N, C-alpha and C positions, 0 to 999 in steps of 0.2 A: 719851588724850594721853600721850606719853612724853617726858620731859625728860631729855636726856643731855648730858654734857660734850662739847663740840665742838672739833675740832682746827682749825677755820676753813680747811679745804682744799676743801670742796665748792662747786660753782658755785651751788647754791641759796642757801647762806648768804652767799656773796659778793654775789649779786644783791640779797638782802634788805638787807644792810648798805649797799650802794650806793644803794638806794632811800631808806634812812634818811638818808644824807648828802645826797642830792639834795633831799629834803624840808627838811632843816635849812637848806641854802643858799637854798632858795626863800623861806623865811619869816623867817630870822634874819640880822641883819647879820653879816658875816664875823668881826668881832672878838668876837662873842658866841657863836660856835659851839664847843661843847666835845665834840661827838660824835667818837669815835675811828674811824679807818679800820682796815681789815683788819690791816695790819702793826702798828699800835699796840696792837690787841687781843691780839696774840700775845705781849705782854710777860709775863714770868714771874710778875709780881705780879697778873695778871688771870686769873680762871677764867671761861670762857665756856660758856653752855649754849644749846642749841636745843631747841625743842618741836616734836614731830612727831605726825602721825596717819597711820600708814602711810607713804607716800612724800611726803606733803604737809608742807611746812615751815610751821608755824603762827606761830612767833615766836622771839624770842631775848632774852637778858639776860646781864649779866656782873657779877662782883663783883671789885672791885679792893681789894687790901689796902693800907690807908693806913699802918697800924702794927699792932702786936700786939693793940690794943684796938678798932680801928675799920676799917670798910670803906666803900667807895663803890659804889653801884649805877651801872652804865654800860650803854649800848647796849640799853635796853629798847625792843623793837619788836615789834609784831604785824603780820603780813602783812595787807594790805588786805582780802583775802577773808575773814579770820577775826576781824576787829574786832568788839567788842561780844558776844563769845561766851565770855568768861571766860579767854582765853588769858593775858592780861597778869596777871590775878590768880594763876593757877597758877604762872607764872614767878616772880612776886614772892614768893609763898609759898615756893617752892623756894630763892630767894636768902636770904630771912630765915632759913629753917631752917639753911642752910649757915652763915650768919653766927653763929647761935646755937651750932652745933657747933664753930665756931672760937673760941668764947667771946668774941666781940667784945662790947663794951659799947655801941657806937653804930654806926649804919648811916646814912650820909649820901647825899645825891644833889643834883644840879643839874638843873633842867629850865627850860623857857622860860616867860616871863611873858605871851606872846601868847595870844589866845583859842584858837588851835589846840591849846594845851597844857592847857586846862581839864580834859579827861577824864583826862589823866595826873595832874594835881595832885589831882583828886578821888579817884583810885585810891589814891594815896599817903596822903592824909588818912584814908581808910577803914581803912588798915592801920596807923594810929597814928603816922604821920610828922607832924612839926610844922615850921612855918616857922622858919628859923634864919639867922643871919648867914652870910656866906661862910666857907668852911672851906678848909683846905689852902692851895693856891696860888691859889684863886679870889679875885677882888676884887669889890666892890660893882658891880653892873651892872643897869641898869633892864630889860634884856632877859632876865635870869636870875632864877630863884627857887631858893633853897637850902632844903633840908629835912633833918631828922634824926629818927631813931627810936631811943629808948633801948631797949636789949635787956636 
């Protein structure tokens, strides 16, 4: 698996991100969706990576700088055909490594509270994330779970 910074111009990544947004809209009330679209991910404060095996897109993830001491994980997604094969773990490890290189002290994330998000929450817990109150511009929301990892 090769993880590389992505410029978000390829059709495969556009399709994966659209699948991500479609899934979020199918299971989450609109006011609780915090997934970013392609244009929002092109923000200068976000670094986006994609994971590949040859020509196959396996998944993606992003790191948004919140301030000089902290970042937020965004757009973690594994392509359906590659779920449960360690893709998300490798992408998460890559993001954590980058956050450490940036000397962040904290790494935050928001994910859903619905049963469909249990695997994601389990992954984050295995990597040392803990439940946390809302951060940044987020507000308390029964459809969201907030987590933080001290680096």
